[in-house]
Steps between C-alpha positions, in 0.01 A plus 500: 500500500692741269336328199158546658538877567663560156202342336258719700678812400520407123124420522415860635700657224334288247151602633591885467601453149188311441281795623692731255424254222128504592478889492684491172238266359210728609655794350547312172134405501395880536717606220373234288154669507631841434771426249418168357626605163847543634771231530579537861684237713469518877718302716844340441537106467835542676297603808317163507821310464679704749221439764532137450882524534458691813282235651745227459553211559278409217350170638358696787323760274370213292352303788382783723333715239427323171222731403728808507776342262237374248318840497809716447521482114147627467502778750337747253190293467453320828517779759206357700682175531801661641311697752305192634831302499673721750356334799643169396847626549412636852339163602793298374748648742404277787574182295858629441523564874417142590752373256783693632657240718533268192665772296745575794604127551509410129556831303562328182140340493213725393202506744236488221464121511434510878222769460358312203484147660422598859703473817430125553647383169885435509707695251546342164859386408659507838622147535836473641779267331802411690785285351805346650722191466286399199169511683226753424202572734222719388281647781163646510594876566792729554703416793351149526836344410839615648838330484809477701831301468594340842795257547493401129137431488275713285167553692165607358281645772118496419320742732163569348177315467428346155634299210855457401660320208839328525704385212863415402790287586733612785867529436573539860343468844147646515232542753150601465370646838147615601468751770151626468315462825131452464515458113400217260773438241459309180825396319496377140813291418553523133791276427735569787819324590684580820792298661606640828829395665493759776366500852138634421187351371430583132139574592442653848155636569503676850210737535175459314149361541552238238722432200389304198754354233360445154721314262423636143814348351734225621721636782764370736602643831822333649696538815831330598585553870763403763526112537557555872176706543189418282260721697453745225203445260495570136163679559435651837145650555351649818160576345264243332637368175322386193640313191298513174551511116520260209867501458781300687632668819798326635665554833836350557682523840849330549592526865189670586129458544254541194218730623450609860178701584378634830147535349278283300640326180257445220561337169206576278472419139881484460599326179826362626658588845830326552703517821837323542674542829770356710307627804128514530264531206211740586452584867232714654424617856131502411353291209577362160232459237551347155196508274471453121862503455808297407787509740819302542711523827828310550653574842751347730292598791111499513334590156192668655505621851280707717622611842265513790218297677189690425221425255634783272832290461351296227608368160224467244538338143203505290485415122865540450791306357759477777827320489709510824831348598612571853807385696282526805127519467312560186214683667508614865229734659253501786223408261516366139211499265508328166214525265384514141467232225761671288754487789816301415733481789838325500722507805839319523712495821842506348713421797519203741379698789169389663303803398146484364370593151207679668519604860261690724470576866126535500288370199559370149196495269493344157182537275618433154804478267761263386762484761835308479730485801850332505714530799736343773271606782125501525282593215224691680556582860288721743610517871344618816690727695489766772444844352663819648173591663499176674229334290530162331480477124309189370740381236225364277478397141180519308493357138188541295619403160763516235761263357778441751820310417750469785836316515664579838738335727329592832119513501294579195223680696549570861316730761318511820177430331473399136164520333442388145173592324609421143778478254724259309804397698829312388723476814811313434817394668449670826561365855144558569221592254257707727597542853317717769350488837143467331449402139152543351439407131160574361577451131782478251695250311839391649792315366750461791849334508679523828772348714303507821134581549297603214261681715594566860266670753639502854159557658246443220451398137177517337415412137144610395551468111745503205728230366826409666766277353807462713820312508746475790845365417640477855543207708372613838229763466123483473325639194264718701566584848282682762348441835161503322427400138152564373382453138153590407531514118737475218731231381835423666744248344835450683795284397790432731788267587471591886533201718372653820144607429337730260357756743586636836135537596163322528314555175138580466382457146146656502477581130696453165733222447842423636745246348855426632748276327810365668706225647467282818375689814389809315121472595396791715254497778172540331168441681281610202343261257788352292652197336869393540675283247839328566718269320406635155709633226396846376698605189527861358423367153140410603188694557292395805167578629269431797127459438210431739179344337643595163550879595868613460625629833854589388727430202886565499839390364812478717766719370820449724546129514338160604342447839385194693235668727205733439233649712187678370259676732186697412138520616391402140604134600138430594443248776364166385584578135724286269825685433777418263863603447617435140753596231451578132604214283440389128368206332715313243320708219609817686163587648540651856325371785518522892671202670391453864775476763289497812130497580329569841200581678548832676448538871496804731865442601801428287508190279827330481631251239 
């Protein structure tokens, strides 16, 4: 306030001197008319400079009254200009009054830029830089970054809305903390290395609306905790948290979790996000979304986890390269959505615990992408359970497309209801291939190798299209099991060594083609139009086909061994027509031809040989 009043007093003195100068100029003009032949000098240049000195500081005089300073050297010839400029000085006083608070709080900063740019434009050159333990944080304005040293940890406190740049390599324990309630924070990590060995998270975001981390240059955030207490995460965020940027951003937690967030976690256009943890990888109490990014998570617990049982507790992967290793589940959420032709998802269950690669308590949806799952438990599992509000979640799996490769010890795909509308499947080495209460396949290509049932539907199995090749290596399990099995389209070719029957249900082949190859007593109960061949040798080196009146009904080659029995069922086996079962042979000159094995006239029921 002192500076403000001093400026006003100086300005009044300057105006008084200015009036004297004006009168002197008028007098000089009169004398010029009466004594123009005399060499008379009116006024003293020192008066002009003295007035300027009296009105210091100079920057105020320059910005508030530019016309006066420019007209001072030519007072003897520009008296009218000086007279008209006097009101400018009077009207400029309010502008100085409005800028007084800034002068009081920042006396070293002139108020001229604020008057020139307007009250809504932030001051120029007021970024705040704070440095400690080798780390530098540059904030958006004065007082946006403060520091403190607590228990051997140098803490940067970010308290204002805006963008911050972080750089440097820590030489000791460092924490970057955000306490800016209601604000949006953007953090640029420009080549940062932090290795904390204390008891606090290197990055801790408590109060803000959202925080976004952009990796501009390769950065590493590390934390080593207590082996007896791994509850502390390397990155702890209460608000929503987003990762982006083209550079590598690595999070390493030894005896701790990787990333723990109370809000939504989003990885959007991240060039290379890496999380390694002896605890959980990335955990959110709301949702996790990964789009157009590359991310690698290696965790001893679950790699990606959402906590909760609402539709908001979802995990979404779209057009991203995701590589997950989890000691427990790879992905666990209430809902899981995988989509995008560019998606490349690899999940490995690296322990011998019976956890799933992908696990949901409500719904799993897959629309596209290349998916590879390798685990000790189930590959894809969705379960029905009682929710906190008393309702029952469906526990369903819907697959619309994609290339899916699963090598699991439990079930490759298991849920309450499994519906497949398309896709390319390789399901290997599991106890069961597809297992659910209801299995419905509309389309898709399947190559299944399992110990027990290739497809098991406790209540119902329906095949409406697609191509299914399955092999069951067990000795006492049916290939397809269900109370009801209905096929209205597609091609199903099964191979088995099972001795107690191919199916656990009566089959209704209403469309498509069904072929089963096996040993003695493997023929299921089929009431549809069929042919049963026994006592023949079917070798994997040969190609076989069934024709009816010369039209090919089905062609196949065994893959997993030799078989002595075969059954073919299809409505295409026309009643009263001559049908033939043959294999592809060659003449002595190498010309291929089809060699008949059996020939019959089809009836409405099963024809047995």
